[in-house]
N, C-alpha and C positions, 0 to 999 in steps of 0.2 A: 839496663838489661830488661828485655821483654819476656813475657810468658804467654804460651798458648797451650790449650788443651785440645787434643785430637783423639778421634776414635779411628783405629786402623783395622782394616780387614786384609789379612795376608792370604794370598792364594797358596794352595797346597805345595807348589814347587818351591816356595820360599820359607816354609816352616822351619826347616833345619839350618837355614843360613843365618849368620850373625849380623842381620840387617841393622839392628839398633846399635850394636857395638860399632859397626862401620859408620853409622850416622854420626856418632859422637866424635869419632876420629876425623872424619872428612869435613864436618861443618861447624865445629866448635860450638856445639850445643850441649846442654846438660839435659838428661832425660830422667824421668821418674815414672815408672810404671804404676799407674793408679789401680789397675785391674786388668785381668787377662783370662781368657779361656782358650785353651789349645787342644785340638784333637789331631788325629792323623790327616784329616781333610781340610781343616781351616784353623786359622788363629785370629782371635779378636783381642785387641789391646787398647785400653784407655791409657793414653800417654800424655804427660805434661812435659813440655819442652821449654827450656829457658835459654836465651841467647839474644843476639842483636836481631832486629827486624829482618835484616837481609839474610842472616844465617838461618833463621827460622823458615823464611820463604824458600831458600835454596834447599833446605833439608826436606821440606814438604814436597817440593817439585821432584827431588831425587826419589823419594818414596813412590810417588806417582809414576815416575819413569820405569821403576822396577815392576809395576803392576799392583802395588798396594793401593787399596782404596783409602783415601784420606778424607775424613769428615771433621771439619773444624767445629769444636764445641764452644770455645770461647777464646778470645785473644786475637 
């Protein structure tokens, strides 16, 4: 099992959507929110994800396809 840490910036239109819950169900990754700041305009999340390399890559690509900015911190 691999681990990656990412910093996510969610656009306003996604703030109320269960994006991380959906990520866990779709891509067989475990998530651990390490920090977050959410307002009505933007959500910033420091997230640790655990899973296979292919699952982590697919999860990150899915987030990007939704319009989430994904910055890999490590892993």
